[in-house]
C-alpha positions as CSV (number, residue, x, y, z in Angstrom):
1,M,10.3,-87.0,176.4
2,M,10.0,-83.5,178.3
3,L,13.5,-82.6,176.5
4,Y,12.1,-83.4,173.5
5,I,8.6,-81.5,173.6
6,L,11.2,-78.3,174.9
7,K,13.3,-78.7,171.8
8,T,10.5,-79.4,169.1
9,T,8.9,-76.0,171.0
10,I,12.4,-74.1,170.5
11,C,12.0,-74.9,166.9
12,F,8.4,-74.1,166.8
13,T,9.5,-70.6,168.0
14,L,12.2,-70.3,165.6
15,F,10.4,-71.0,162.6
16,L,7.5,-68.9,163.6
17,A,9.5,-65.9,164.5
18,F,11.0,-66.2,160.8
19,Y,7.8,-66.3,159.2
20,K,6.0,-63.5,161.0
21,L,9.1,-61.0,160.4
22,L,10.3,-62.0,157.0
23,L,7.4,-64.1,155.0
24,E,3.6,-63.1,156.4
25,K,3.2,-59.6,155.0
26,E,4.7,-60.6,151.4
27,S,2.6,-61.8,148.2
28,M,4.4,-65.1,148.1
29,H,1.4,-67.1,149.6
30,V,2.2,-70.4,148.0
31,F,5.8,-70.6,149.3
32,K,4.4,-69.6,152.6
33,R,1.8,-72.2,152.6
34,F,4.4,-75.0,152.1
35,Y,6.6,-73.2,154.6
36,L,4.1,-73.6,157.3
37,I,3.5,-77.1,156.5
38,A,7.0,-78.2,156.3
39,S,8.4,-76.0,159.4
40,L,5.8,-78.3,161.6
41,I,7.5,-81.6,160.2
42,I,10.9,-80.6,160.1
43,A,10.1,-79.3,163.8
44,F,9.1,-83.0,164.9
45,I,12.0,-84.6,163.2
46,I,15.3,-82.0,164.0
47,P,14.9,-83.0,167.6
48,S,15.4,-86.7,166.7
49,I,18.1,-86.3,165.1
50,V,21.4,-87.6,167.2
51,F,25.0,-86.7,166.1
52,T,27.3,-89.6,167.3
53,E,31.1,-89.1,168.0
54,Y,33.5,-91.6,168.5
55,V,36.6,-90.9,171.2
56,Y,39.5,-93.3,170.6
57,I,41.0,-94.2,174.0
58,D,44.1,-95.7,175.0
59,P,44.0,-99.2,176.8
60,Q,45.5,-98.9,180.1
61,P,47.2,-101.8,181.8
62,S,44.8,-103.9,184.2
63,I,45.8,-104.0,187.9
64,Q,44.9,-107.5,189.3
65,S,43.8,-107.2,193.1
66,Y,43.2,-110.3,195.3
67,V,39.2,-110.9,196.2
68,P,38.8,-112.6,199.3
69,E,36.1,-115.2,199.1
70,F,33.6,-115.0,201.8
71,A,30.8,-117.5,202.3
72,L,27.4,-116.5,201.0
73,N,25.6,-116.6,204.3
74,E,27.9,-113.7,205.6
75,F,25.6,-111.5,203.2
76,Q,22.1,-111.0,203.9
77,A,19.9,-109.4,200.9
78,T,18.4,-106.3,201.7
79,P,15.2,-105.7,199.7
80,I,15.1,-102.4,197.9
81,S,11.9,-100.7,197.6
82,E,11.2,-98.8,194.2
83,K,9.5,-95.4,194.5
84,T,6.5,-94.8,192.5
85,D,6.9,-91.8,190.4
86,Y,3.3,-90.0,191.0
87,L,4.1,-87.0,189.1
88,N,5.0,-88.6,186.1
89,I,1.7,-90.6,186.3
90,I,-0.2,-87.6,186.8
91,L,1.2,-85.7,183.9
92,W,0.7,-88.6,181.4
93,S,-3.1,-88.7,183.0
94,I,-3.6,-84.9,181.9
95,Y,-2.0,-85.1,178.6
96,G,-4.2,-88.5,178.0
97,L,-7.3,-86.6,179.3
98,G,-6.3,-83.7,177.0
99,V,-6.1,-85.8,173.9
100,M,-9.3,-87.4,174.7
101,V,-11.2,-84.1,174.8
102,F,-9.9,-82.8,172.2
103,G,-9.8,-85.5,170.0
104,F,-13.5,-85.8,170.7
105,K,-14.1,-82.4,169.6
106,F,-12.3,-83.1,166.5
107,L,-14.5,-86.0,165.6
108,Q,-17.5,-84.1,166.8
109,N,-16.7,-81.3,164.2
110,L,-16.0,-83.8,161.4
111,F,-19.5,-85.4,162.5
112,K,-21.3,-82.1,162.3
113,I,-19.8,-81.6,158.7
114,G,-21.0,-84.8,157.4
115,N,-24.4,-84.2,158.8
116,R,-24.9,-81.1,157.1
117,I,-23.5,-82.7,153.8
118,T,-26.3,-85.5,154.3
119,K,-29.2,-83.6,155.9
120,N,-29.6,-80.4,153.1
121,P,-30.2,-79.9,149.3
122,K,-27.2,-79.7,147.4
123,I,-26.5,-78.1,144.1
124,K,-23.4,-79.8,142.0
125,K,-21.4,-77.4,139.7
126,Q,-18.8,-79.6,137.9
127,H,-16.5,-80.7,140.9
128,I,-17.8,-78.2,143.3
129,T,-20.9,-79.2,145.2
130,N,-23.1,-76.3,147.1
131,V,-24.6,-77.4,150.0
132,L,-27.6,-75.1,151.1
133,L,-28.3,-74.3,155.0
134,Q,-30.9,-73.2,157.1
135,E,-28.6,-71.8,159.6
136,K,-27.1,-68.6,159.2
137,L,-23.5,-69.4,158.9
138,A,-20.7,-67.9,156.7
139,P,-20.0,-69.2,153.5
140,H,-17.5,-71.8,154.2
141,T,-15.4,-74.5,152.4
142,F,-14.6,-78.4,153.0
143,F,-12.5,-80.0,150.5
144,N,-15.3,-80.0,147.4
145,F,-18.0,-78.9,149.4
146,I,-19.3,-74.9,149.6
147,F,-21.5,-74.5,152.7
148,L,-23.8,-71.2,151.7
149,N,-27.2,-70.1,153.3
150,K,-30.2,-71.3,151.4
151,Q,-32.1,-68.1,151.6
152,K,-29.2,-65.8,150.3
153,Y,-28.2,-68.2,147.8
154,E,-31.5,-68.3,146.3
155,A,-32.0,-64.8,146.4
156,H,-28.6,-64.2,144.4
157,E,-27.6,-62.0,147.6
158,I,-24.3,-64.1,147.8
159,P,-21.7,-61.8,145.7
160,T,-19.5,-63.6,142.7
161,E,-16.5,-62.9,144.3
162,V,-17.3,-64.3,147.5
163,L,-18.5,-67.9,145.8
164,L,-15.2,-67.2,143.8
165,H,-13.3,-66.9,147.4
166,E,-14.5,-70.1,148.5
167,Q,-14.1,-72.1,145.2
168,T,-10.6,-70.9,145.7
169,H,-10.2,-73.0,149.0
170,A,-11.9,-76.0,147.2
171,D,-9.7,-75.8,144.4
172,Q,-6.5,-75.8,146.1
173,K,-7.4,-77.9,148.6
174,H,-6.7,-76.0,151.7
175,S,-8.9,-78.2,154.0
176,I,-5.8,-80.8,153.9
177,D,-3.6,-78.4,155.6
178,V,-6.6,-77.4,158.4
179,L,-6.9,-81.2,158.8
180,F,-3.3,-81.6,159.6
181,I,-2.8,-78.6,161.9
182,E,-6.0,-79.9,163.8
183,F,-4.7,-83.3,164.3
184,I,-1.5,-81.6,165.6
185,H,-3.6,-79.5,167.8
186,V,-5.0,-82.8,169.2
187,L,-1.5,-84.3,170.0
188,L,0.3,-81.1,171.4
189,W,-3.0,-79.3,172.9
190,F,-1.1,-77.9,175.9
191,N,1.4,-75.9,173.4
192,P,0.1,-72.4,172.8
193,L,2.4,-72.1,169.6
194,V,0.2,-74.8,167.7
195,Y,-2.6,-72.1,168.0
196,V,-0.2,-69.5,166.4
197,Y,0.6,-72.0,163.8
198,K,-3.2,-72.7,163.1
199,R,-3.9,-69.3,162.7
200,A,-1.1,-68.5,160.6
201,I,-2.1,-71.4,158.0
202,K,-5.7,-70.1,158.0
203,L,-4.8,-66.8,157.5
204,N,-2.5,-67.4,154.7
205,H,-5.2,-69.3,153.0
206,E,-7.2,-66.3,153.0
207,F,-4.1,-64.6,151.5
208,L,-4.4,-67.2,148.8
209,A,-8.2,-66.9,148.1
210,D,-8.0,-63.1,147.8
211,Y,-5.1,-63.0,145.6
212,A,-7.0,-65.6,143.3
213,V,-10.2,-63.3,143.2
214,V,-8.2,-60.1,142.3
215,Q,-6.1,-62.2,139.7
216,N,-9.5,-63.1,138.0
217,G,-10.2,-59.4,137.2
218,I,-12.4,-58.4,140.4
219,E,-11.5,-54.5,141.1
220,T,-9.5,-54.8,144.6
221,T,-11.7,-51.7,145.9
222,R,-14.8,-53.3,145.3
223,Y,-13.9,-57.0,146.7
224,Q,-12.5,-55.0,149.8
225,K,-16.2,-53.3,150.5
226,I,-17.7,-57.0,150.0
227,L,-15.4,-58.0,152.6
228,L,-16.3,-55.1,154.9
229,A,-19.7,-55.7,154.3
230,F,-20.0,-59.4,155.3
231,S,-17.6,-58.4,158.3
232,S,-20.3,-56.1,159.5
233,N,-22.7,-59.0,159.5
234,A,-22.7,-60.4,163.4
235,S,-24.7,-63.1,162.7
236,Y,-21.9,-65.3,160.4
237,Q,-19.4,-67.1,162.2
238,E,-16.8,-69.1,161.2
239,T,-17.3,-73.3,161.5
240,A,-14.4,-75.3,162.9
241,L,-12.4,-77.4,160.3
242,T,-13.4,-75.4,157.4
243,N,-12.3,-72.5,155.6
244,A,-14.6,-69.3,155.7
245,I,-14.0,-65.6,155.0
246,N,-12.2,-64.7,158.0
247,Y,-12.9,-61.2,159.2
248,S,-11.1,-60.9,162.2
249,S,-7.6,-59.8,159.7
250,I,-9.3,-57.8,157.6
251,K,-6.8,-54.9,157.9
252,K,-3.7,-57.1,157.5
253,R,-5.5,-58.7,154.4
254,F,-5.9,-55.7,153.1
255,T,-2.5,-54.4,153.7
256,V,-1.2,-57.8,151.9
257,M,-3.5,-57.3,148.9
258,K,-1.6,-54.2,147.8
259,T,1.5,-55.9,148.4
260,N,3.8,-56.8,145.5
261,T,7.0,-58.8,146.3
262,S,9.6,-58.8,143.7
263,K,10.8,-62.1,142.6
264,K,14.3,-61.3,144.0
265,A,12.7,-60.6,147.3
266,I,11.1,-63.9,147.2
267,W,14.2,-65.9,146.2
268,L,16.3,-64.5,148.8
269,R,13.4,-65.0,151.6
270,S,13.4,-68.4,150.1
271,L,16.9,-68.8,150.3
272,L,17.1,-67.6,153.9
273,V,15.0,-71.1,154.9
274,L,18.2,-72.8,154.3
275,P,20.6,-71.5,157.1
276,L,17.7,-71.3,159.4
277,V,17.0,-75.0,159.4
């Protein structure tokens, strides 16, 4: 089991290094989304692949030897005491405890989201449902539910660009990716690379949403000013298991907004994934 975890970690390291060096800053966000999810799955599959090699050995002539017969009472059976592997028990106990703690947090966050949906007023617009909250939380999305501050929404203080940003999260079903990586986090809570994957997936969701806003004819400079205005509001915080306007990587998002990756570069970087695997 330890060897499998080590091999999986090596795969995580290689896939993340490739992503950080060649993909993250490029404007190929849809490909990056599937790369991050697929590389996680492949990293679990690769260590389980076994290559079997059959070697033919010429049979050697057997040599018969005389074995004297002894009476059974000439031998006394000596009981062999099995040693208990306490280290293995302790490690599995710690792992199990970690899974229980992080699993409980995961279910608790789902319960909080469910409570917000059922206990707050909702406004449905086509396939999107706006949930109006009393708390001063950042606009965030869970599947087709967009959570907004009631006071700001009713006062029309939430810019159209922000609503479009959140609607993109809903339309592109980013919550599926979030739930998937959170489930992996529960199972591999001890692996720091899972946290790196989680940040990369959520940041790429922001790239996708930013790109959708700009593609809808919104001026890039105006949109960037809105992001900066929201980031200066210290009372707004991100909610677990949801896609929220993330302010921790504003500079990187601004840089990526200005990046235009050519089709040739996209194909080249996509093809480089094959030899990596």
